[in-house]
Backbone atoms as SQL, in Angstrom:
CREATE TABLE atoms (id INTEGER PRIMARY KEY, chain TEXT, resi INTEGER, resn TEXT, atom TEXT, x REAL, y REAL, z REAL);
INSERT INTO atoms VALUES
  (1, 'A', 1, 'MET', 'N', 2.006, 7.876, -5.188),
  (2, 'A', 1, 'MET', 'CA', 2.688, 6.808, -5.930),
  (3, 'A', 1, 'MET', 'C', 1.984, 5.550, -5.586),
  (4, 'A', 2, 'ALA', 'N', 1.445, 5.345, -4.258),
  (5, 'A', 2, 'ALA', 'CA', 0.807, 4.213, -3.832),
  (6, 'A', 2, 'ALA', 'C', -0.464, 3.990, -4.616),
  (7, 'A', 3, 'ASN', 'N', -1.197, 5.070, -5.006),
  (8, 'A', 3, 'ASN', 'CA', -2.393, 5.019, -5.915),
  (9, 'A', 3, 'ASN', 'C', -2.221, 4.488, -7.269),
  (10, 'A', 4, 'ASP', 'N', -1.011, 5.166, -7.887),
  (11, 'A', 4, 'ASP', 'CA', -0.676, 4.551, -9.033),
  (12, 'A', 4, 'ASP', 'C', -0.324, 3.353, -9.160),
  (13, 'A', 5, 'ILE', 'N', 0.380, 2.578, -8.115),
  (14, 'A', 5, 'ILE', 'CA', 0.623, 1.225, -8.099),
  (15, 'A', 5, 'ILE', 'C', -0.595, 0.425, -8.029),
  (16, 'A', 6, 'ALA', 'N', -1.624, 0.970, -7.136),
  (17, 'A', 6, 'ALA', 'CA', -2.873, 0.370, -6.997),
  (18, 'A', 6, 'ALA', 'C', -3.628, 0.299, -8.329),
  (19, 'A', 7, 'ASN', 'N', -3.518, 1.444, -8.880),
  (20, 'A', 7, 'ASN', 'CA', -4.288, 1.465, -10.259),
  (21, 'A', 7, 'ASN', 'C', -3.852, 0.533, -11.286),
  (22, 'A', 8, 'PHE', 'N', -2.598, 0.265, -11.246),
  (23, 'A', 8, 'PHE', 'CA', -1.939, -0.743, -12.274),
  (24, 'A', 8, 'PHE', 'C', -2.414, -2.159, -11.811),
  (25, 'A', 9, 'PHE', 'N', -2.358, -2.533, -10.330),
  (26, 'A', 9, 'PHE', 'CA', -2.826, -3.755, -10.167),
  (27, 'A', 9, 'PHE', 'C', -4.417, -3.936, -10.287),
  (28, 'A', 10, 'ASP', 'N', -5.058, -2.958, -10.092),
  (29, 'A', 10, 'ASP', 'CA', -6.615, -2.875, -10.211),
  (30, 'A', 10, 'ASP', 'C', -7.098, -3.406, -11.555),
  (31, 'A', 11, 'ALA', 'N', -6.255, -3.024, -12.459),
  (32, 'A', 11, 'ALA', 'CA', -6.509, -3.251, -13.798),
  (33, 'A', 11, 'ALA', 'C', -6.278, -4.764, -14.253),
  (34, 'A', 12, 'GLU', 'N', -5.581, -5.428, -13.376),
  (35, 'A', 12, 'GLU', 'CA', -5.225, -6.802, -13.616),
  (36, 'A', 12, 'GLU', 'C', -6.197, -7.764, -12.853),
  (37, 'A', 13, 'SER', 'N', -6.674, -7.417, -11.762),
  (38, 'A', 13, 'SER', 'CA', -7.333, -8.544, -11.002),
  (39, 'A', 13, 'SER', 'C', -8.305, -7.861, -10.064),
  (40, 'A', 14, 'GLY', 'N', -9.167, -8.593, -9.312),
  (41, 'A', 14, 'GLY', 'CA', -9.982, -8.008, -8.242),
  (42, 'A', 14, 'GLY', 'C', -9.432, -7.338, -7.286),
  (43, 'A', 15, 'GLN', 'N', -10.028, -6.736, -6.213),
  (44, 'A', 15, 'GLN', 'CA', -9.535, -5.722, -5.325),
  (45, 'A', 15, 'GLN', 'C', -8.681, -6.610, -4.333),
  (46, 'A', 16, 'ALA', 'N', -8.989, -7.707, -3.863),
  (47, 'A', 16, 'ALA', 'CA', -8.101, -8.522, -2.912),
  (48, 'A', 16, 'ALA', 'C', -6.978, -8.928, -3.403),
  (49, 'A', 17, 'ALA', 'N', -6.866, -9.369, -4.647),
  (50, 'A', 17, 'ALA', 'CA', -5.743, -9.871, -5.299),
  (51, 'A', 17, 'ALA', 'C', -4.776, -8.565, -5.556),
  (52, 'A', 18, 'ALA', 'N', -5.477, -7.378, -6.039),
  (53, 'A', 18, 'ALA', 'CA', -4.577, -6.214, -6.296),
  (54, 'A', 18, 'ALA', 'C', -4.064, -5.724, -5.069),
  (55, 'A', 19, 'ALA', 'N', -4.795, -5.837, -3.903),
  (56, 'A', 19, 'ALA', 'CA', -4.312, -5.187, -2.670),
  (57, 'A', 19, 'ALA', 'C', -2.967, -6.136, -2.264),
  (58, 'A', 20, 'GLU', 'N', -3.152, -7.377, -2.381),
  (59, 'A', 20, 'GLU', 'CA', -1.910, -8.239, -2.092),
  (60, 'A', 20, 'GLU', 'C', -0.898, -7.866, -3.078),
  (61, 'A', 21, 'SER', 'N', -0.977, -7.671, -4.128),
  (62, 'A', 21, 'SER', 'CA', 0.233, -7.432, -5.133),
  (63, 'A', 21, 'SER', 'C', 0.685, -6.068, -4.825),
  (64, 'A', 22, 'VAL', 'N', -0.212, -5.136, -4.306),
  (65, 'A', 22, 'VAL', 'CA', 0.304, -3.762, -4.111),
  (66, 'A', 22, 'VAL', 'C', 1.272, -3.982, -2.773),
  (67, 'A', 23, 'ARG', 'N', 0.571, -4.690, -1.713),
  (68, 'A', 23, 'ARG', 'CA', 1.369, -4.906, -0.451),
  (69, 'A', 23, 'ARG', 'C', 2.882, -5.556, -0.679),
  (70, 'A', 24, 'ASN', 'N', 2.796, -6.433, -1.753),
  (71, 'A', 24, 'ASN', 'CA', 4.161, -7.187, -2.041),
  (72, 'A', 24, 'ASN', 'C', 5.060, -6.248, -2.748),
  (73, 'A', 25, 'HIS', 'N', 4.548, -5.344, -3.605),
  (74, 'A', 25, 'HIS', 'CA', 5.286, -4.332, -4.231),
  (75, 'A', 25, 'HIS', 'C', 5.870, -3.592, -3.134),
  (76, 'A', 26, 'LEU', 'N', 5.180, -2.892, -2.467),
  (77, 'A', 26, 'LEU', 'CA', 5.650, -2.002, -1.196),
  (78, 'A', 26, 'LEU', 'C', 6.590, -2.610, -0.407),
  (79, 'A', 27, 'SER', 'N', 6.374, -3.831, -0.112),
  (80, 'A', 27, 'SER', 'CA', 7.372, -4.489, 0.906),
  (81, 'A', 27, 'SER', 'C', 8.709, -4.658, 0.124),
  (82, 'A', 28, 'ARG', 'N', 8.697, -5.067, -1.083),
  (83, 'A', 28, 'ARG', 'CA', 9.961, -5.403, -1.895),
  (84, 'A', 28, 'ARG', 'C', 10.669, -4.086, -2.193),
  (85, 'A', 29, 'TYR', 'N', 9.966, -3.003, -2.780),
  (86, 'A', 29, 'TYR', 'CA', 10.646, -2.012, -3.396),
  (87, 'A', 29, 'TYR', 'C', 10.673, -0.700, -2.720),
  (88, 'A', 30, 'TRP', 'N', 9.801, -0.495, -1.743),
  (89, 'A', 30, 'TRP', 'CA', 9.979, 0.632, -1.012),
  (90, 'A', 30, 'TRP', 'C', 10.834, 0.637, 0.283),
  (91, 'A', 31, 'GLU', 'N', 11.752, 1.645, 0.425),
  (92, 'A', 31, 'GLU', 'CA', 12.612, 1.682, 1.497),
  (93, 'A', 31, 'GLU', 'C', 11.726, 1.718, 2.887),
  (94, 'A', 32, 'PRO', 'N', 12.379, 1.153, 3.850),
  (95, 'A', 32, 'PRO', 'CA', 11.559, 1.149, 5.313),
  (96, 'A', 32, 'PRO', 'C', 11.118, 2.573, 5.711),
  (97, 'A', 33, 'ARG', 'N', 11.890, 3.521, 5.378),
  (98, 'A', 33, 'ARG', 'CA', 11.262, 5.087, 5.765),
  (99, 'A', 33, 'ARG', 'C', 10.023, 5.272, 5.031),
  (100, 'A', 34, 'MET', 'N', 9.829, 5.067, 3.801),
  (101, 'A', 34, 'MET', 'CA', 8.699, 5.274, 3.107),
  (102, 'A', 34, 'MET', 'C', 7.594, 4.301, 3.586),
  (103, 'A', 35, 'ARG', 'N', 7.793, 3.064, 3.875),
  (104, 'A', 35, 'ARG', 'CA', 6.809, 2.169, 4.493),
  (105, 'A', 35, 'ARG', 'C', 6.281, 2.727, 5.814),
  (106, 'A', 36, 'ARG', 'N', 7.233, 3.046, 6.601),
  (107, 'A', 36, 'ARG', 'CA', 6.809, 3.712, 7.928),
  (108, 'A', 36, 'ARG', 'C', 5.800, 4.849, 7.716),
  (109, 'A', 37, 'ALA', 'N', 6.277, 5.848, 6.855),
  (110, 'A', 37, 'ALA', 'CA', 5.468, 6.994, 6.639),
  (111, 'A', 37, 'ALA', 'C', 4.117, 6.682, 5.986),
  (112, 'A', 38, 'ILE', 'N', 3.806, 5.755, 5.076),
  (113, 'A', 38, 'ILE', 'CA', 2.563, 5.528, 4.633),
  (114, 'A', 38, 'ILE', 'C', 1.716, 4.724, 5.558),
  (115, 'A', 39, 'ILE', 'N', 2.375, 3.884, 6.416),
  (116, 'A', 39, 'ILE', 'CA', 1.619, 3.291, 7.494),
  (117, 'A', 39, 'ILE', 'C', 1.059, 4.299, 8.448),
  (118, 'A', 40, 'ALA', 'N', 1.906, 5.136, 8.844),
  (119, 'A', 40, 'ALA', 'CA', 1.410, 6.290, 9.641),
  (120, 'A', 40, 'ALA', 'C', 0.287, 7.160, 8.959),
  (121, 'A', 41, 'HIS', 'N', 0.493, 7.300, 7.715),
  (122, 'A', 41, 'HIS', 'CA', -0.640, 8.298, 7.036),
  (123, 'A', 41, 'HIS', 'C', -1.941, 7.299, 7.189),
  (124, 'A', 42, 'VAL', 'N', -1.981, 6.063, 6.878),
  (125, 'A', 42, 'VAL', 'CA', -3.116, 5.347, 7.093),
  (126, 'A', 42, 'VAL', 'C', -3.608, 5.264, 8.516),
  (127, 'A', 43, 'GLU', 'N', -2.727, 5.247, 9.493),
  (128, 'A', 43, 'GLU', 'CA', -3.232, 5.325, 10.844),
  (129, 'A', 43, 'GLU', 'C', -3.991, 6.444, 11.323),
  (130, 'A', 44, 'THR', 'N', -3.505, 7.559, 10.426),
  (131, 'A', 44, 'THR', 'CA', -4.394, 8.895, 10.699),
  (132, 'A', 44, 'THR', 'C', -5.349, 9.258, 9.740),
  (133, 'A', 45, 'GLY', 'N', -5.877, 8.207, 9.016),
  (134, 'A', 45, 'GLY', 'CA', -7.088, 8.253, 8.079),
  (135, 'A', 45, 'GLY', 'C', -6.827, 8.123, 6.844),
  (136, 'A', 46, 'GLY', 'N', -5.578, 8.323, 6.298),
  (137, 'A', 46, 'GLY', 'CA', -5.185, 7.644, 4.930),
  (138, 'A', 46, 'GLY', 'C', -5.823, 8.658, 3.940),
  (139, 'A', 47, 'ALA', 'N', -6.047, 9.908, 4.192),
  (140, 'A', 47, 'ALA', 'CA', -6.664, 10.759, 3.190),
  (141, 'A', 47, 'ALA', 'C', -5.942, 10.667, 1.946),
  (142, 'A', 48, 'GLY', 'N', -6.776, 10.639, 0.735),
  (143, 'A', 48, 'GLY', 'CA', -6.268, 10.596, -0.631),
  (144, 'A', 48, 'GLY', 'C', -5.719, 9.105, -1.170),
  (145, 'A', 49, 'LEU', 'N', -5.797, 8.149, -0.304),
  (146, 'A', 49, 'LEU', 'CA', -5.460, 7.019, -0.826),
  (147, 'A', 49, 'LEU', 'C', -6.668, 6.229, -1.390),
  (148, 'A', 50, 'ALA', 'N', -6.394, 5.616, -2.627),
  (149, 'A', 50, 'ALA', 'CA', -7.469, 4.759, -3.172),
  (150, 'A', 50, 'ALA', 'C', -7.742, 3.456, -2.348),
  (151, 'A', 51, 'PRO', 'N', -8.972, 3.051, -2.438),
  (152, 'A', 51, 'PRO', 'CA', -9.268, 1.801, -1.605),
  (153, 'A', 51, 'PRO', 'C', -8.251, 0.598, -1.545),
  (154, 'A', 52, 'THR', 'N', -7.764, 0.290, -2.877),
  (155, 'A', 52, 'THR', 'CA', -6.858, -0.842, -2.978),
  (156, 'A', 52, 'THR', 'C', -5.541, -0.475, -2.296),
  (157, 'A', 53, 'ALA', 'N', -5.009, 0.931, -2.449),
  (158, 'A', 53, 'ALA', 'CA', -3.821, 1.221, -1.747),
  (159, 'A', 53, 'ALA', 'C', -4.098, 1.216, -0.143),
  (160, 'A', 54, 'MET', 'N', -5.204, 1.571, 0.279),
  (161, 'A', 54, 'MET', 'CA', -5.560, 1.666, 1.614),
  (162, 'A', 54, 'MET', 'C', -5.541, 0.099, 2.334),
  (163, 'A', 55, 'ALA', 'N', -6.149, -0.781, 1.549),
  (164, 'A', 55, 'ALA', 'CA', -6.335, -2.174, 1.836),
  (165, 'A', 55, 'ALA', 'C', -4.747, -2.747, 1.954),
  (166, 'A', 56, 'ALA', 'N', -4.073, -2.403, 0.817),
  (167, 'A', 56, 'ALA', 'CA', -2.470, -2.842, 0.950),
  (168, 'A', 56, 'ALA', 'C', -1.727, -2.583, 2.135),
  (169, 'A', 57, 'VAL', 'N', -1.905, -1.038, 2.432),
  (170, 'A', 57, 'VAL', 'CA', -0.897, -0.606, 3.565),
  (171, 'A', 57, 'VAL', 'C', -1.473, -1.261, 4.655),
  (172, 'A', 58, 'ARG', 'N', -2.712, -1.458, 5.039),
  (173, 'A', 58, 'ARG', 'CA', -3.230, -2.124, 6.236),
  (174, 'A', 58, 'ARG', 'C', -2.613, -3.548, 6.432),
  (175, 'A', 59, 'LYS', 'N', -2.097, -4.060, 5.168),
  (176, 'A', 59, 'LYS', 'CA', -1.620, -5.487, 5.398),
  (177, 'A', 59, 'LYS', 'C', 0.093, -5.361, 5.599),
  (178, 'A', 60, 'LEU', 'N', 0.663, -4.090, 5.546),
  (179, 'A', 60, 'LEU', 'CA', 1.891, -4.051, 5.606),
  (180, 'A', 60, 'LEU', 'C', 2.524, -4.208, 7.114),
  (181, 'A', 61, 'VAL', 'N', 3.581, -4.817, 7.322),
  (182, 'A', 61, 'VAL', 'CA', 4.155, -5.000, 8.621),
  (183, 'A', 61, 'VAL', 'C', 5.105, -3.860, 8.697),
  (184, 'A', 62, 'ALA', 'N', 5.054, -3.056, 9.843),
  (185, 'A', 62, 'ALA', 'CA', 5.925, -1.930, 9.959),
  (186, 'A', 62, 'ALA', 'C', 7.417, -2.299, 10.014),
  (187, 'A', 63, 'PRO', 'N', 8.387, -1.832, 9.210),
  (188, 'A', 63, 'PRO', 'CA', 9.893, -2.385, 9.470),
  (189, 'A', 63, 'PRO', 'C', 10.375, -1.706, 10.644),
  (190, 'A', 64, 'ALA', 'N', 11.205, -2.215, 11.375),
  (191, 'A', 64, 'ALA', 'CA', 11.801, -1.968, 12.568),
  (192, 'A', 64, 'ALA', 'C', 12.462, -0.434, 12.370),
  (193, 'A', 65, 'ALA', 'N', 12.410, 0.366, 13.374),
  (194, 'A', 65, 'ALA', 'CA', 12.862, 1.622, 13.285),
  (195, 'A', 65, 'ALA', 'C', 14.265, 1.832, 13.373);
């Protein structure tokens, strides 16, 4: 799902702006459990994530558990 969101924003702007838009989307619309899971996935290598999605997740602040 994060890759689909990244693909959408990649079509609109450059990677830096797209990554920020993806980060904003994940922060606003994904529940904390989902954000914690994708952050953990990136911390273990992020296999399968598109570059924009990876950059966006690296900018996310982990929600409190």
